[in-house]
N, C-alpha and C positions, 0 to 999 in steps of 0.2 A: 402830280399828274398821275393818270390811274391807267395803266397796262393791263391789257385782259390777256389771260395768252391758254390754252387750248393745250391742258395736262393730261390729255386720257393717255398716254403716254406713260404715265408713273404710274399706271393701275397695273396690279397682276407681275407678274414675273418681270422684269425689267434688262430688253438687250435693245443694242443700238437707239434708235431714236430717245429710250426713256431713261438710261445710264447719264445720255445727253444731256436732256431738258433736267435731270435730276443735281448735277454739279453743278448747271448754271444756276440754278434756286439758291442751292446750297452755299454758295459765293456771294448770291446776293442780299442771301440771309441776316449780309456780315457786313455788307456793304452800307455805311449810312444814308440813312431815310433821305435824306435831301426831298421832302415830300413824293416821294413815291409812292405807290398803292400799288399792290399788284394782286386782281382777282383772278384765281385758278378755277378754269371750267373743269369738272370730270361726267364722265360717263356713267359709269357703272358704282363706283366707290370712291369714298376721298381716303388716300394712306396716311399711317396714321406716325408717318416719319416726324421726329422732334423737331427738325429745324423746320417742318412745315406753322408749328403754332408761335412761329416770330409773327409781332402784328402787322408787319409789313403784306403778310397774306392774307386774302380775305377766300375760302373754300366756299363753291357752290356744287352742288351735285344735280345736274340741269338730268331732269325725269320727269315722268309723266307721273299725275295724281294716281290716275289708275293702275297702271303696270309699267314695266321696266321699256323701255323706247330701244329700238334698234339703232343702231351704231350711226347708219344713214340715217334717222331721223335727230340724230344729237348733234348731225354733224352739220347736216344742210337746212333748221329750223332751229330746234332750242338753241343750240350755240350762237348765230346771227342775230336770235329773237333777245337773247339774255346781252348779247355785247350792248346792244341798241339799249337796251330798258338801264343798262348800268349808268349809260355814257362815258363808255371807258373814249382815250385820245387815241387810244393806236392797239392793234391788236397782234401780236405775235403767234403766228405758227408754226411750231418749229419741226413738222414730220410732211412735208415735199407739198401739204395740198389747202387750200382756202376756199369755201363754203363760196358758189356764184352767189349765193343769198346776204350775203356782206356787202355794207357795202361804204365802210368805214377805211379808215385810213389800216393799213396792214405791213406788217414784215416780215415773210418766210424764208425759213432756211429751205434752201434742196442740199441735202447733203451728197445725192447723185441722183446722174437722170440714166441711168441704167435700163429702165422703162421705156426712153425713146432712143437710147442707142442701143440695146440690145429686147427690141421687145418680145422675139421668139423666148426668151428665159422664161419668160412670166406667162402665167395660165392670165385667160382675160380676164374673170371675175378680178383678176387684181391689177392687170394693166391698162383696164380700160379706165376707171378711175382715180388712178396715178397721172396717168398722160393728162386726161381734161381738168381735171380741178386744180391739179401741178401748172398748166399750159394759161389757165385761166389766173390763177395765182399768182405767177411771175410776169403778167403782163400789168395787171391791177396795182401790186405793190409796191410800194415807194421805195421800199428798197430789199434787195434777195440777198442771203447770206449762203455762203457757203465754203466748204471746209478745207480746200485745199487748192492748188492754182489750176491743179487739171482739171473738176469738178469745174472750176469759172470758167472754163473755155470749153467744156462741154454744153455752158449752160448755153455760152454767146452761138454754138452751131445750132443748138436743135432748139432754143427759144425764140433766137436774135433780140437781143435783148441788147439793152445800149452799156459795155464792158465799165460804165461810171457806174452805174445802178446796183454792180454784182460788187459784193464784201465778201475776202477771204477772211473768216477765223477760226485758224489752226483749232484743233481739238487741244486738251488737257491726259496728264496720265493725272490718275489719284493717286495725293501721295499714300494713303495705302498700301501700292504698289510697290512694296522697295524690298530689297533683300532682309533676307531672314535666313536666324540660322539655330534650329529647331528640332533637330532628329526626330522628339518625341514627339510632337506637331504634327509633321513630315508623316509620321506612321502610323498615326492617328487617322489624318485624312484619308489617304493611299488607302487604309483596310475598310475605310466607307465606300470607295469607290471600286475597289475589288483588282486594287495593283502591289500584286507580291514583293516587286523590288526596285526596277528601275521602270521608263516609263516616257515615251515621247508625247507630245499631247497636241491636241488641232482642237480652235476655239473659234466658233464661232457659226450660225444658221448654217444649215447646209445645202448650199445652192450649187448647181451645176461648175459655174463659175468656178468656185474652189477647191475644184478637182479634190472632194475627197475619196471618193470611189478610185478616184488615182492613184491617190495617197494609201490607201488602204491594200492595192495590187502591190506596191511599190516596198509597202509593210511585211507580206505576205511572202515577197521575194528574200529577206534579209533575216525573217524569222530564226532561221535554223540558225543562222549565223549568230545571232543575239537572243538568246533562251533566258536571257535573263531581263528582256527589255518587253515591255507589253506597248501597246498602242491606244490612247485614251480621245477620245473625242467627245468631244460637247455642244452639243447643238441641236434646236428642234430640225428635224429633217422635210426638206421642200422638194426632193426630188419625186419623181414616178415610182421607183425603185422601194421595198423593202429594207431600210440601211439594218433593222433587226437580223431578215433572214440573210443577208450578207453577213454580216458579222456571224450570224451561229455557222452558217455555211461553212466558211472559213477556218471560225475554231475549231471544227472538227476535224476540217483536214491537216489542220497542224496540230492537231491532239492535245491542245491547252488553249486557256482563255487571255490567247496572245493579243484581241483586240476589246475594247469596252468601247462600247455607246451609250451615255446619259446626254436628257436631252436637256439639263439644266444644272448650271451651281452658282450658289450663291459667290458676290463679290468678295466674302472673306474667305471660301473656298478658294474661289480662283488664287488670292493671292500666294495660300500655301502650294495649290498645285501648281502653278505656275517656277514658285522657290523649288519645288522638289520634283522637276521635269528633268530630264536632259538636255533636252529641244523642242522649242517651239515652232511650230509650222503650218502656215498661214499661205498658198499659195492660190492667188487669188488674179484672176485676169482682169476682174474691173473693181474698183473701189472710189468710193468718193475722199474715203479717207484712211479708214484701215487701223483701228485704236489696237488691236489684239499682240501685233509684233511690239507695239511700245508697250502697251506693260508688260510684256515676257522681257523685254531689256532692261526695265524698271528693276524687275527681280533680278539681274544678274542671269539672267538664261539666255543661251544662242538663241539663232530663230533660223530659219530655213524659211526662204518668201523668194517673191521674186519685182524684178523691176518694170511691171507693168500700171499701169494707172497712176494714180496718187500712190502705191510705193515703193514707186522710185522715189516721192520726194519723200516717204514718211520712214522707210529704211533705207534708203541711198548705198553705203557699202558696208555696213554693221550690220547683214546678213551673210548667210548662204544663198547664191542667188540660182532660181533655177532656171533657166532660157526657154527650155519647152514644157511646158506646165502638163502637157500630154503626154510627156515622153518618162514611161516608168520608170525603166533601165536609170536615165538621169536623177530621178526623184529616189530611188534606191542607194546609189553611189551618195548622193546630200546627204540622207538620211545615217550612211556609214558615217562618214566625213564628217556630221558635226558633232555624231557621240564617240568617237575614237579618235578625232585629232584634236588632243590637247594643248597642243601650239595655236593653232587655229582660235578650237575653243575659249583660249583668254585673253587671244586679241579681239574678239566678237561679243567678250563680254564687257571688255573695258571701252569699246565704242560703244555700245548701247547701253551704258551708263552714261556718258558723255553724250550722246544724242538725246535722251529723254528730256536733261536737262531745257532744252528749245521748247519743249511742250508745255505749258502752264492753264489751268483751269481757271484760274482767277485773270489769268489774263483774256482769256475768250471771255470768261465770262464781264470783263470794262467794257472790251470793244466792243462785245454784243449789248448792253445795254446801253454805251453811245448813240451803237448806230437807232437804235431804237426812241432813245428821248429825241435824238437832231431828226425825226420824223415828224 
């Protein structure tokens, strides 16, 4: 059996879908081949990960001979052309969209449908392709994979698809995310990010729905009471406002580098940052799954989150819950509570470590491959 995969999300700095596909492929590389061959199609570059050298993977860079193609040309023309040329049995599209120019069998992954549920959150140049190509892909694909029961219900609601066509494969937590006790490594990592002593962490691309601005204001309100703490934000900014300017202004008002923003951190750094953070914050109104809270729990770090969307499934009673994500005072109290209440912290750490045992990348990879094979 030959499975063709749109693997462009593995290129560059990996977040979201890139990390999802990475973990699937790493596990599939360890499975018995059973006459399965994966053809991975790339747009700009072929990544150099060692596991991709496994003979089960064939890697192809799709580009025009005379110049680099746009993503749209890669997606609409090159990808369908080479999938047909290579005579794949089924195509796996892990990132929301299927080209309308592809007419073979396909399995589509819809991690969430925020661009239908909350279209006002997205600029039209991003929203329209996702709406058009995901709706087409959902209608045409043999199966739709999603990552939570919440997302399944959203897909049924907005795409009007047969529930039996939609299969849930919860994500996993990479084994590298685990409790570590190495103060020297922590200090070295914190120094690289400008952290002097203690800090709270917010990880994930910065969208309005994740209430990073409200969290910044909440931290500002308690910063004088927590002089040894800083707030580290990691994630690309998708807000209209300049996050850099906001951070600079508040730090000037506070008279110290209380808030630090970085666009990206490697997985190796993330493990150490989770471990050395006093609290991990993930306040989102809408997520298809929500991996950062689980990664923090796996590292033994208490979490401040919400019970909205899929986070009710993922975090459950293992986190401090903010009921109103727009209430800065409630967020401020949650931050202080999560840092200073030692009994609560111990309870959350214990519950969190037990919770992450329910999420395995190996199980996710097994179920996903079975769905693809059954097509």
